[in-house]
C-alpha positions as CSV (number, residue, x, y, z in Angstrom):
1,X,34.2,-48.1,1.3
2,X,32.3,-47.4,4.5
3,X,31.7,-43.7,3.9
4,X,31.4,-41.4,1.0
5,X,34.6,-39.8,-0.2
6,X,35.4,-36.3,1.1
7,X,35.0,-33.3,-1.1
8,X,38.7,-33.2,-1.8
9,X,38.8,-36.9,-2.6
10,X,35.8,-36.5,-4.9
11,X,37.6,-33.7,-6.8
12,X,40.6,-36.1,-7.3
13,X,38.2,-38.8,-8.5
14,X,36.3,-36.5,-10.8
15,X,39.6,-35.3,-12.4
16,X,40.8,-38.8,-13.2
17,X,41.8,-39.3,-16.9
18,X,38.9,-40.6,-19.0
19,X,38.9,-44.4,-19.5
20,X,42.2,-45.1,-17.9
21,X,41.3,-43.6,-14.5
22,X,44.8,-42.3,-13.9
23,X,44.8,-40.1,-10.8
24,X,46.6,-37.0,-9.8
25,X,46.7,-35.8,-6.2
26,X,48.7,-35.4,-3.1
27,X,50.3,-38.5,-1.5
28,X,47.9,-38.2,1.3
29,X,44.8,-38.0,-0.9
30,X,46.0,-41.0,-3.1
31,X,46.8,-43.1,0.0
32,X,43.3,-42.4,1.4
33,X,41.7,-43.5,-1.8
34,X,43.7,-46.7,-1.8
35,X,42.7,-47.4,1.8
36,X,39.0,-47.0,0.9
37,X,39.3,-49.3,-2.1
38,X,38.7,-46.5,-4.7
39,X,42.2,-46.5,-6.1
40,X,45.3,-48.8,-6.5
41,X,49.0,-48.1,-7.0
42,X,50.3,-49.7,-10.1
43,X,53.2,-52.1,-9.3
44,X,55.2,-51.1,-12.4
45,X,57.2,-47.8,-12.5
46,X,56.3,-45.0,-12.4
47,X,53.8,-46.4,-9.9
48,X,51.0,-44.2,-10.8
49,X,47.6,-44.4,-9.1
50,X,44.4,-45.5,-10.9
51,X,40.8,-45.8,-10.1
52,X,39.5,-49.3,-9.1
53,X,36.2,-50.5,-10.4
54,X,34.6,-49.1,-7.3
55,X,36.3,-45.8,-8.0
56,X,35.0,-45.7,-11.5
57,X,31.5,-46.4,-10.2
58,X,31.9,-43.5,-7.7
59,X,32.9,-41.2,-10.5
60,X,30.2,-42.4,-12.8
61,X,27.3,-42.5,-10.2
62,X,25.8,-39.2,-11.3
63,X,26.0,-40.1,-15.0
64,X,24.9,-43.7,-14.5
65,X,21.4,-42.9,-13.3
66,X,20.1,-41.5,-16.6
67,X,22.0,-44.1,-18.5
68,X,20.7,-47.1,-16.6
69,X,17.6,-47.4,-18.7
70,X,19.5,-47.4,-21.9
71,X,21.8,-50.2,-20.8
72,X,19.1,-52.4,-19.2
73,X,19.0,-55.8,-20.8
74,X,16.1,-56.3,-23.3
75,X,14.2,-59.6,-23.3
76,X,16.1,-60.9,-26.2
77,X,19.4,-59.9,-27.7
78,X,18.0,-58.7,-31.0
79,X,15.5,-56.2,-29.6
80,X,16.7,-52.6,-29.6
81,X,16.6,-51.2,-26.1
82,X,15.1,-47.7,-25.3
83,X,17.0,-44.8,-26.8
84,X,19.8,-43.5,-24.5
85,X,19.6,-39.9,-23.3
86,X,22.0,-37.3,-24.5
87,X,25.4,-38.0,-23.1
88,X,26.2,-34.5,-21.9
89,X,27.6,-35.3,-18.5
90,X,31.1,-33.8,-18.7
91,X,32.6,-37.3,-18.7
92,X,33.7,-38.9,-22.0
93,X,31.4,-41.7,-23.2
94,X,31.6,-43.4,-26.5
95,X,28.5,-43.1,-28.8
96,X,26.4,-46.2,-28.5
97,X,23.9,-45.0,-31.1
98,X,20.7,-43.2,-30.6
99,X,22.1,-40.0,-29.0
100,X,20.6,-36.7,-29.9
101,X,23.9,-35.2,-31.0
102,X,26.4,-37.7,-32.5
103,X,29.0,-34.9,-33.2
104,X,30.1,-36.4,-36.5
105,X,31.7,-33.3,-37.8
106,X,33.4,-32.0,-34.7
107,X,37.2,-32.3,-34.8
108,X,37.3,-32.1,-31.0
109,X,35.1,-35.2,-30.8
110,X,37.5,-37.1,-33.1
111,X,40.4,-36.1,-30.8
112,X,38.5,-37.2,-27.7
113,X,37.7,-40.6,-29.2
114,X,41.3,-41.1,-30.4
115,X,42.6,-40.1,-26.9
116,X,40.1,-42.4,-25.2
117,X,41.1,-45.4,-27.4
118,X,44.8,-44.9,-26.8
119,X,44.1,-44.6,-23.1
120,X,42.1,-47.9,-23.2
121,X,45.0,-49.6,-24.9
122,X,47.3,-48.3,-22.2
123,X,44.8,-49.6,-19.6
124,X,45.0,-53.0,-21.2
125,X,48.8,-52.9,-21.1
126,X,48.8,-52.0,-17.4
127,X,46.1,-54.3,-16.1
128,X,46.1,-57.5,-18.3
129,X,48.4,-60.0,-16.5
130,X,50.8,-60.3,-19.5
131,X,50.6,-56.7,-20.5
132,X,48.8,-57.6,-23.7
133,X,46.8,-54.9,-25.6
134,X,45.2,-57.4,-28.0
135,X,42.2,-58.3,-25.8
136,X,39.8,-56.5,-23.5
137,X,40.7,-55.7,-19.9
138,X,38.7,-55.9,-16.7
139,X,37.2,-52.4,-17.2
140,X,35.8,-53.3,-20.6
141,X,34.2,-56.5,-19.1
142,X,32.3,-54.4,-16.6
143,X,31.4,-51.7,-19.2
144,X,30.5,-53.8,-22.2
145,X,28.3,-51.4,-24.1
146,X,30.6,-48.5,-23.7
147,X,33.7,-50.6,-24.5
148,X,32.3,-52.1,-27.7
149,X,31.0,-48.7,-28.8
150,X,34.4,-47.1,-28.2
151,X,36.1,-49.7,-30.4
152,X,33.6,-49.0,-33.1
153,X,33.7,-45.2,-32.9
154,X,37.5,-45.2,-32.7
155,X,37.6,-47.2,-35.9
156,X,35.5,-44.6,-37.7
157,X,32.1,-46.4,-37.7
158,X,29.1,-44.1,-37.6
159,X,26.7,-44.3,-34.7
160,X,23.0,-44.1,-35.4
161,X,21.1,-40.9,-34.8
162,X,18.1,-40.6,-32.6
163,X,15.5,-41.4,-35.2
164,X,17.2,-43.0,-38.2
165,X,18.8,-46.4,-38.6
166,X,21.8,-45.0,-40.4
167,X,24.6,-46.4,-38.2
168,X,25.4,-48.9,-35.5
169,X,23.6,-49.3,-32.2
170,X,25.2,-51.1,-29.3
171,X,22.8,-52.5,-26.7
172,X,23.0,-54.8,-23.6
173,X,21.7,-58.3,-23.7
174,X,20.6,-60.8,-21.1
175,X,23.9,-62.7,-21.5
176,X,26.4,-61.6,-18.9
177,X,29.3,-60.9,-21.2
178,X,27.7,-60.1,-24.6
179,X,26.3,-57.0,-26.3
180,X,24.1,-56.8,-29.4
181,X,25.2,-54.6,-32.3
182,X,22.5,-53.5,-34.7
183,X,23.1,-51.9,-38.1
184,X,21.1,-50.8,-41.1
185,X,22.5,-53.5,-43.5
186,X,24.7,-56.6,-43.7
187,X,27.7,-54.6,-44.9
188,X,27.6,-52.5,-41.8
189,X,27.4,-55.5,-39.6
190,X,30.2,-57.2,-41.3
191,X,32.4,-54.1,-41.0
192,X,31.5,-53.8,-37.3
193,X,32.3,-57.5,-36.7
194,X,35.7,-57.1,-38.4
195,X,36.5,-54.1,-36.2
196,X,35.4,-55.8,-33.0
197,X,37.4,-58.9,-33.8
198,X,40.5,-56.8,-34.4
199,X,39.9,-55.1,-31.1
200,X,39.9,-58.4,-29.2
201,X,36.2,-59.3,-29.3
202,X,34.4,-62.4,-30.6
203,X,31.5,-61.4,-32.9
204,X,29.0,-63.5,-34.8
205,X,25.9,-62.7,-36.9
206,X,22.5,-63.9,-35.7
207,X,18.9,-63.5,-37.0
208,X,16.0,-62.4,-34.9
209,X,13.4,-65.2,-35.3
210,X,10.5,-62.8,-35.1
211,X,11.6,-60.0,-37.4
212,X,14.3,-61.8,-39.4
213,X,16.6,-58.8,-38.8
214,X,20.3,-59.5,-38.6
215,X,22.5,-58.4,-35.7
216,X,25.8,-59.1,-34.1
217,X,26.4,-60.8,-30.8
218,X,29.8,-59.7,-29.4
219,X,31.7,-60.7,-26.3
220,X,35.3,-59.9,-25.1
221,X,37.9,-62.5,-26.0
222,X,39.8,-63.9,-23.0
223,X,42.8,-65.5,-24.7
């Protein structure tokens, strides 16, 4: 992309479906986004258009600035990164733990999470070479923290609040394809590990050599 998208193209990008990035627009708008590398036309019928990773970055660029600090890699995998800011950006984002408002009792939140998870499974089907939904896709590998958090939240796990340690917290690590999952006790970690493994991740428990606290190290499974 050699120039920013036009206002009309930006509206199409902003209106893309959460997680899947499915686009709706005129043939001319969609063709222009494909030319600029922001969208691709799916080879399978009905040949819908979807955001490319560059398109996702364009849509997320406003929300990404405040989130950058929360997803910056800590010096070791077991150390909890700074608390993320409230995720009130208008774009769906799974709860990574530490948000001001976790929305536990809101039925609308449950519907959003369910819809996002179903959309992610569809994205796996469309973008994995064999159409498999049993392992993470390319989008998840470039959004590790959000992808792992979505798998946990969709399975009903409780994200931690801003001050307590009453739920899971997903944080980036120095490893290029791994996230750390922290929990208040071993039972929570084991339950999170089982959920992630069912969702196509590899997860193992580790111990912080300094604090002796237990945590999970999870990475997307490739086969």
